[in-house]
C-alpha positions in Angstrom: -2.1 -28.2 17.3 -6.1 -29.0 17.9 -8.6 -27.7 15.3 -9.8 -24.8 17.8 -6.1 -23.7 18.0 -5.9 -23.9 14.3 -9.1 -21.7 13.6 -7.8 -19.5 16.0 -4.5 -19.0 14.1 -6.6 -18.8 11.0 -8.3 -15.7 12.4 -5.2 -14.2 13.5 -3.7 -14.5 10.1 -6.9 -13.2 8.5 -6.7 -10.1 11.0 -2.9 -9.6 10.0 -3.7 -10.0 6.1 -6.2 -7.2 6.6 -3.9 -4.8 8.5 -1.0 -5.3 6.1 -3.2 -5.4 3.3 -4.4 -1.9 3.5 -1.1 -0.2 1.8 -1.3 -2.8 -0.9 -4.9 -2.1 -1.7 -4.2 1.7 -1.8 -1.3 0.9 -4.1 -3.4 -1.1 -6.6 -6.0 1.6 -6.7 -3.3 4.0 -7.6 -1.7 1.8 -10.1 -4.6 0.9 -11.9 -5.1 4.4 -12.9 -2.2 3.8 -15.4 -4.3 1.5 -17.7 -7.2 2.7 -20.0 -10.6 4.0 -18.1 -12.5 1.1 -19.0 -10.0 -1.6 -18.4 -9.3 -0.3 -14.7 -11.8 -2.6 -13.1 -10.5 -5.5 -15.1 -6.9 -4.8 -14.3 -7.7 -4.5 -10.6 -9.7 -7.5 -10.4 -7.0 -9.8 -12.4 -4.2 -8.2 -10.9 -5.3 -9.2 -7.4 -6.3 -12.7 -8.6 -3.0 -13.6 -10.4 -1.3 -11.9 -7.2 -3.2 -14.4 -4.9 -1.8 -17.3 -6.9 1.4 -16.1 -7.0 1.5 -15.4 -3.3 0.6 -19.2 -2.9 3.4 -20.3 -4.8 5.5 -17.9 -2.8 4.7 -19.5 0.3 5.5 -22.8 -0.8 8.8 -21.5 -2.3 9.6 -20.0 1.1 8.6 -22.8 3.3 11.2 -24.9 1.2 13.9 -22.7 0.6 13.7 -20.2 3.3 17.5 -20.2 3.5 18.1 -19.3 0.1 16.2 -16.0 0.7 18.0 -15.1 4.1 21.4 -16.4 3.3 23.8 -13.4 2.2 25.5 -13.5 -1.2 27.3 -10.3 -1.2 29.2 -9.0 1.9 30.2 -5.2 1.5 32.8 -3.9 4.1 33.7 -0.5 2.1 35.0 2.5 3.9 31.6 4.2 4.2 29.1 1.2 3.7 28.9 -1.8 5.3 26.2 -4.8 4.8 25.1 -8.2 3.7 22.7 -8.5 1.1 20.5 -11.0 0.4 17.6 -11.8 -1.9 15.1 -10.9 0.1 16.6 -7.4 1.4 17.2 -6.6 -2.1 13.3 -7.3 -3.0 12.3 -5.1 -0.2 14.5 -2.3 -1.0 13.6 -2.0 -4.6 10.1 -2.5 -3.8 10.4 0.4 -1.6 12.4 2.4 -4.1 9.7 1.6 -6.9 6.5 2.6 -4.5 8.5 6.0 -3.6 9.3 6.8 -7.3 5.4 6.1 -8.0 4.1 8.2 -5.3 6.5 11.1 -6.1 5.5 10.7 -9.8 1.7 10.9 -8.9 2.2 13.7 -6.6 4.3 15.6 -9.3 1.2 14.7 -12.0 -1.4 16.2 -9.9 0.7 19.3 -9.2 1.3 20.0 -13.0 -2.3 19.3 -13.9 -3.7 22.6 -14.9 -7.2 21.2 -15.4 -8.4 19.1 -12.2 -11.7 18.2 -13.7 -10.2 16.8 -16.5 -9.5 13.7 -15.1 -6.9 11.5 -16.4 -6.9 12.4 -19.9 -3.9 13.7 -20.5 -2.2 10.9 -18.9 -0.2 8.2 -21.1 -1.7 4.8 -20.5 0.2 1.5 -20.3 -1.3 -1.6 -21.4 -3.5 -3.7 -19.2 -1.0 -6.4 -19.5 1.9 -4.3 -17.9 0.0 -2.7 -15.4 -1.3 -6.2 -14.2 2.2 -7.6 -14.3 3.4 -4.6 -12.2 0.4 -4.9 -9.4 1.6 -8.6 -9.0 5.4 -7.9 -8.9 4.4 -5.2 -6.0 1.7 -7.6 -4.4 4.7 -9.7 -3.9 7.0 -7.3 -2.5 4.1 -6.4 0.0 3.1 -9.7 1.1 6.9 -11.0 2.4 6.3 -9.7 5.7 2.9 -11.1 5.7 4.0 -14.6 4.5 6.9 -14.8 7.2 4.5 -13.6 9.7 2.1 -16.3 8.7 4.9 -18.9 9.0 5.8 -18.0 12.3 2.3 -18.5 13.6 1.1 -21.5 11.5 4.0 -23.8 12.5 4.1 -26.6 15.3 7.3 -28.6 16.1 7.8 -32.4 14.9 8.0 -34.8 17.6 9.6 -38.1 17.5 7.8 -41.5 18.6 8.2 -40.5 22.2 6.5 -37.3 22.1 9.7 -35.0 22.1 10.5 -32.4 19.9 13.0 -33.5 17.0 13.8 -29.9 16.5 12.4 -29.7 13.1 9.1 -27.7 12.1 6.4 -28.3 10.2 4.2 -25.6 8.8 0.4 -25.8 8.4 0.0 -25.0 4.6 -4.1 -25.2 4.5 -4.4 -22.3 7.4 -2.0 -20.1 5.5 -3.4 -20.8 2.0 -7.0 -20.2 3.4 -6.0 -16.9 4.7 -4.1 -15.9 1.6 -7.1 -16.8 -0.6 -9.7 -15.1 1.7 -7.9 -11.7 1.9 -7.3 -11.8 -1.9 -11.1 -12.1 -2.2 -11.9 -9.3 0.1 -9.4 -7.1 -1.6 -11.4 -7.6 -5.0 -14.3 -6.9 -3.1 -13.0 -3.5 -2.0 -10.7 -2.5 -4.8 -13.5 -1.1 -6.8 -14.6 1.0 -3.7 -11.8 2.2 -3.0 -10.5 3.5 -6.5 -13.9 5.0 -6.7 -13.8 7.0 -3.3 -10.3 8.2 -4.3 -11.8 9.2 -7.8 -14.7 11.2 -6.3 -12.7 12.5 -3.3 -9.4 13.8 -5.1 -8.2 15.5 -1.8 -8.2 12.2 0.0 -6.2 11.0 -3.3 -3.6 13.3 -2.2 -3.6 11.9 1.3 -3.4 8.4 -0.1 -0.5 9.2 -2.3 1.4 10.5 0.9 0.6 7.6 2.8 2.1 5.6 -0.1 5.3 7.7 0.1 5.5 6.8 3.8 5.1 3.1 3.0 7.9 3.5 0.5 10.3 4.8 3.0 9.0 2.2 5.5 10.1 -0.7 3.2 13.3 0.9 2.2 14.4 1.1 5.8 13.1 -2.6 6.3 15.3 -3.8 3.5 18.3 -1.7 4.5 17.9 -3.7 8.0 17.3 -7.1 6.5 20.8 -6.4 4.5 22.6 -5.1 8.1 23.4 -1.8 6.1 25.6 0.6 7.9 26.5 4.0 6.5 29.5 5.8 8.2 29.4 3.1 11.2 25.8 3.7 11.6 23.1 0.8 11.2 19.8 1.6 9.5 16.9 0.9 12.0 13.5 -0.4 10.5 10.4 1.7 10.8 8.3 -0.2 13.4 4.5 -1.0 12.4 3.9 1.4 15.3 5.8 4.4 14.1 4.0 3.8 10.5 0.6 3.9 12.0 1.1 6.7 14.2 2.4 8.7 11.4 -0.5 7.6 9.1 -2.8 9.0 12.1 -1.1 12.1 12.4 -1.6 12.5 8.4 -5.4 11.6 8.6 -5.5 14.1 11.4 -4.1 17.0 9.8 -6.3 16.2 6.6 -9.4 16.4 8.4 -8.4 19.7 10.8 -7.2 21.2 7.4 -10.7 20.4 5.5 -12.9 21.8 8.3 -10.7 24.9 8.6 -10.8 25.0 4.8 -14.9 24.9 4.9 -14.8 27.4 7.6 -12.7 30.1 5.8 -14.8 29.4 2.4 -18.0 30.0 4.4 -16.6 33.3 6.2 -15.5 34.3 2.8 -19.2 33.7 1.3 -20.7 35.8 4.2 -18.3 38.8 3.6 -19.5 39.3 0.2 -21.4 42.5 0.0 -24.7 42.0 -2.4 -25.4 45.3 -4.3 -28.9 45.8 -5.1 -29.6 47.1 -8.7 -30.5 50.8 -9.2 -34.0 51.6 -10.4 -33.8 52.3 -14.0 -35.5 55.6 -15.2 -39.1 55.6 -16.2 -39.7 55.4 -19.9 -42.9 57.8 -19.5 -42.8 61.4 -20.6 -42.1 64.1 -18.2 -45.4 65.8 -17.3 -45.0 69.2 -15.6 
């Protein structure tokens, strides 16, 4: 691959990392709220920084022992359930379950909060170290797809002395590592802005939680598909990226229409309020016949 092809591949990987990093950034913004308020910005930046290093380590690990992640270690052929579990499917499945649990827990927390203006004072905070650890682990779950996609793009066949392919593949590591580092720096720059926006616009925080809910469902279906799980003979199909973004677009459209309709109802209610003029007070001067 020549230098122009490598630069084009790098741009494609950066675009891929930016698209796939949206749900990751949303999760980081919501998860960082579990830390004390004065530590939240620190948790986001350090969590993303450590996650970038972990991604690079995972990249080198996957290029070396990719077969260990995709080879099944448990074959299920039970009465109602069939499947072949491997390490990749287990990680994606449990990651999706954890994200689904996080989204549902946060939604019930917002519903059960009687004082919306009180913020998160009633929340039981975790230590910054625990929040950073959770962010790093979930970042690795989100990165599986992006790393495997990067490996598919940033590779070239190994040629023998005569110029014929040998059947082996070389991965262009500097392209994949550069894309991971640049996307991590972009996430660090945007993390505080996304978190502040959600904090100032609480209605959009609800939208973000439901998007995170859909992300959890997508990861569960993807992990089940990687494990070839079948229930009653029906194989689970993964949610495609097209379906995912279509659902997200519908959620955003519903939120916009609902907000505009709510503002119209509020304006109509304010106009219908009848202003009663105060009656004139009786004069304090004595009556003169």
